[in-house]
C-alpha positions as CSV (number, residue, x, y, z in Angstrom):
1,M,12.7,7.4,-3.1
2,N,12.3,9.9,-0.3
3,I,13.9,8.4,2.7
4,V,13.0,11.1,5.1
5,G,9.3,10.8,4.1
6,I,9.5,7.1,4.7
7,G,11.0,7.7,8.0
8,K,8.1,10.1,9.0
9,R,5.5,7.5,7.9
10,I,7.3,4.8,9.9
11,K,7.2,7.0,12.9
12,E,3.5,7.5,12.4
13,I,3.0,3.8,12.4
14,R,5.0,3.4,15.5
15,G,2.7,5.8,17.3
16,R,3.1,6.0,21.0
17,R,5.3,2.8,21.3
18,S,8.8,3.4,22.3
19,Q,11.5,3.1,19.6
20,T,13.0,0.3,21.7
21,N,9.9,-1.8,21.8
22,F,9.0,-1.0,18.1
23,G,12.6,-2.1,17.1
24,K,12.2,-5.5,18.9
25,L,9.2,-6.3,16.7
26,F,11.5,-6.1,13.6
27,D,14.9,-7.2,15.2
28,L,16.1,-3.5,14.9
29,S,18.1,-1.7,17.5
30,L,17.2,1.5,19.0
31,M,19.8,3.3,16.9
32,Q,18.4,1.7,13.7
33,V,14.9,2.8,14.5
34,R,16.1,6.3,15.2
35,G,18.1,6.4,11.9
36,L,15.2,5.0,10.0
37,E,12.8,7.6,11.4
38,K,15.2,10.4,10.8
39,G,15.9,9.3,7.2
40,A,19.6,8.5,8.1
41,L,19.6,5.0,6.6
42,T,20.6,5.6,3.0
43,K,20.7,2.1,1.6
44,E,17.5,1.9,-0.5
45,H,17.3,-1.9,-0.4
46,V,17.6,-2.0,3.4
47,V,14.9,0.7,3.8
48,R,12.6,-1.2,1.3
49,G,13.1,-4.5,3.2
50,I,12.4,-3.0,6.6
51,A,9.3,-1.1,5.1
52,R,8.0,-4.3,3.6
53,E,8.3,-6.1,6.9
54,I,6.6,-3.2,8.8
55,A,3.8,-3.2,6.2
56,E,3.2,-6.9,6.7
57,K,3.4,-7.0,10.5
58,E,1.4,-3.8,11.0
59,S,-1.1,-4.3,8.3
60,V,-0.2,-1.1,6.5
61,N,0.0,-0.3,2.9
62,Y,3.5,-0.9,1.7
63,H,3.1,1.5,-1.2
64,W,2.0,4.3,1.3
65,I,5.1,3.7,3.4
66,L,7.3,4.3,0.4
67,T,5.4,7.1,-1.3
68,G,2.9,8.6,1.0
69,E,0.2,8.2,-1.5
70,K,-3.0,6.6,-0.3
71,K,-4.6,4.0,-2.6
72,D,-8.3,3.3,-2.7
73,S,-9.3,-0.2,-2.0
74,K,-9.6,-1.3,-5.6
75,E,-6.1,0.1,-6.5
76,K,-4.7,-1.5,-3.3
77,T,-6.2,-4.9,-4.2
78,D,-4.8,-4.7,-7.6
79,M,-1.4,-3.6,-6.3
80,V,-1.3,-6.5,-3.8
81,L,-2.3,-9.1,-6.4
82,R,0.3,-7.8,-8.8
83,D,3.0,-7.7,-6.2
84,S,2.1,-11.1,-4.9
85,Q,2.3,-12.5,-8.5
86,A,5.6,-10.9,-9.0
87,E,7.2,-11.6,-5.7
88,F,5.9,-15.1,-4.9
89,G,5.7,-16.3,-8.6
90,A,2.0,-17.0,-8.0
91,D,0.5,-18.4,-11.2
92,S,-2.9,-19.4,-10.1
93,P,-5.6,-17.3,-8.5
94,R,-5.5,-19.6,-5.5
95,Q,-1.8,-18.8,-4.9
96,I,-2.5,-15.1,-5.2
97,I,-5.4,-15.2,-2.9
98,R,-3.3,-17.1,-0.3
99,A,-0.6,-14.5,-0.6
100,Y,-3.2,-11.7,-0.1
101,F,-4.4,-13.3,3.0
102,E,-0.8,-13.7,4.3
103,L,-0.5,-9.9,4.0
104,Y,-4.0,-9.1,5.4
105,P,-4.9,-12.1,7.6
106,D,-7.8,-10.1,9.4
107,R,-9.7,-10.0,6.1
108,E,-10.2,-13.7,5.5
109,K,-13.2,-13.9,7.8
110,K,-14.7,-10.8,6.4
111,L,-14.4,-12.0,2.8
112,S,-15.9,-15.4,3.7
113,A,-18.9,-13.7,5.2
114,L,-19.3,-11.4,2.1
115,I,-19.0,-14.4,-0.2
116,R,-21.7,-16.2,1.7
117,N,-23.9,-13.0,1.5
118,K,-23.0,-12.5,-2.3
119,K,-21.5,-9.1,-1.5
120,I,-18.0,-9.7,-2.6
121,E,-17.9,-6.5,-4.6
122,H,-17.8,-4.5,-1.4
123,F,-14.7,-6.3,-0.2
124,F,-12.8,-5.3,-3.3
125,G,-14.1,-1.7,-3.3
126,L,-16.1,-2.2,-6.5
127,I,-19.3,-1.0,-4.8
128,E,-19.3,1.8,-2.2
């Protein structure tokens, strides 16, 4: 895991917001945000936990924060479903979908509209 790369991507997510204000969103001090962005936090489990929380609250791909690799929408959907099943113990499709919308709440209305219009393939990136 490249801690420095993760820090750079978190700084990119923060954008023009101050480190102090960004930290408040995640219960992090100014020094913790600075350390995170500079790659000074070395405990992998801490960095992963913070990265997951940032991904959820900022609607950013968790895999991208950790690796810098962008996923296309189908790969991303597959990854989210696998992660949801592993992390939340989701056994049924309904539980997995619920977990997906917890990660991406803004997409629920879009998906509903696509289902009504029978264009669900667009949502999951199956058709461009």
